[in-house]
N, C-alpha and C positions, 0 to 999 in steps of 0.2 A: 600475570594479570594483563600485561601489555598484549599478549596473544589474543585474549578475549576482547580487549579494547580494539585491537586491529580488526578482529572478526566483526565487531559491532560496526565499526567505521565502514568496512567493506560491504556488509549487508545493507547499511543505510544508503551507500552509494549505488549499489545495484538496484535497490528499490526505487530510489529517486530517478535513476536513469530510465527504468521501466515506466514510471509515472510520466516522465517527460515524453517518452515515445508515445504513450497513450494520448497525451494532450495533442501531440503532433498529428496522430492518426485521427483524432476527433475533429481537428481543424480541417484536415484533408477530406474527411467525410462530409462536413458541412459544405465545403467548396464543391465537391463532386456532386452532391445532391442538387445544389443550385445550378451547376452546369447541366446536369441531367434534365432538370425541369425546363431549362431554356432550350435544350436540344429537342425535347418532346414537343414543345410549342413550335419550334422551327420545322420539325418533322410533320406535324399536323398541317402546317401551312404549305409545306412543300408537296405533300400528298394531295391537298386540295388543288394546289396550282397545277400539279401534274394531271389530275383528273380533268381539270378545266382545259388544259392545253391539248389533251388527247381528244376531247370533244371537239375543240376547234379544229384539230388536225383532221378529224373525220369529216368535218364540214368544209375542209379545204381553206380555213381561215388562219391556219398556222402551218408554217413550213416544217419540213423534215428536220432541218437544223434547229429550229425553235423547240421542237419536241425532244430532240436529242439533248439539247442544253438543259431543258427542264427536267428530263429524266436523269441526266448526269447530276444535276444539283440535288434532286430528291435522293438519289442513291448515295451521294456523298454525305448528306445529312443523316441518312439512315445508318450508314457505316459508322459515323461519328457517334450516333446514339447507341448503337450496339457496343462500341468500345467503351462508352461512358457507363453503360449498364454493367459490363464486365468489370470495369474499374471499381464501381460501387460494391459489387460482390466481393472483390478481392480486399477492399478496404474493410468491409464488414467482417470478413474472415480474419483479417489481421487484428481487428479490434477484439474479436472473440478469443483469439490466441493470446492477445495481450492481457485480456482479463484473467485468463488462466495463469499467466506469468505473474501478474500483480498479486493474485491470491497466493501463489506459491512463494513469491518473494516476501510477502507479508508474513506468511507462516514461518519462513526461515528467519526473518527479522525478529519475530516474537521469541523464537527459540534462542537466538543469539542474545537478545536482551535479557531473557530469563537467566541464561548461563552467566552473563555479565553481572547481573544483580546478585545471583547466588555466590559468585566468586567474591564480590565485595563484602557480602554478608559474612561469609566464612572467614575472610581476612579480619573483619572486625571481631568476630567471635574468638579468633586466635589471639588478637590483641588483648581482649578481656581475659582470656584464659592465662595468658602469660604475664598479666599485671600482678606482680608479687604483692603489692600493697592491698589490692582488692582481694586477692586470694587469702591473704592473711586475715583481713577483716571478716570475710565470710567464714573462714575456719574458726575464728574466735566466737563468732555469733553461733555457729553450730555447736561448739563445745559448751557455751553458756546455756543454750537451750537444752542440750543433753544433760547438763548438770543440774537442772532445776529440780529434778526429783518429783515434779508435780504429775507426771504421766510417764507411762512407759515410752521410751523413745529409742529409736534406732539411730545409729551413727551414719546411716546411709545418706549421702549428699543429695540423691534424687528425691528422697522423701522430704528432706529439709527444704529443697528448692520448691517442691510442689506446695508445701505449707506456707512458706515465707517469701516466695519470689516477689510478690507485690510489695512487701516491706523492704526488700533488698534494692529493687530498682527505684531510681528517682522518679518522682511524679512527672509525667510528660503529658502536656495538654494536647488536644486534637489540633489546635492552631499551630503549636510547635511542630507537630508531625507534618502538617500540610506545608508549612514553610520549609522545613528540612527536605521534604519530598520534592518541592519545586526546585530547590537549590541542587539537590542530587541529580534531578533530571537534566538540568542545564549543564552541570559539571561533567556529566557522563554522556551527553549527546542523546538523551532519550526523549527529546521534545517531540 
């Protein structure tokens, strides 16, 4: 059982780590989008400034060094904008990859959770099956039913269980099941 519990813990940790990476990437995406918008605005202004400086240079009202400085500034901003666009693409690709990892880890987590719950269920079934007092009481109920003589009856335990299982099990309300389920989830890290 501890092997499955360890698997559940490991699967939860992996899934949580992937979700944290996704949050980090989402934050980076927001920051990169904001920076990109600002660089686009700066690029537009730099291109307008460059066009204006080129016009003035043609009219000899701007020097060669002013034109070079304006051109250099515009080129620098354009390079930063291209790098920003590339960064946005990479972040978006990473988010897409991360979404695939999230789905995969979620599927793995569901499988491990299912296996964990089945293992606990089977252990509880084994406890019930090995309960000698319960076994004896069921056996006596079967014998009493078979001995009624009121109908033809087989001594098959499966037939008995199908006919009388509701009477064997204690009445359990839906509220009790919900409460027990919440407790089970907390105790087994299935929140």
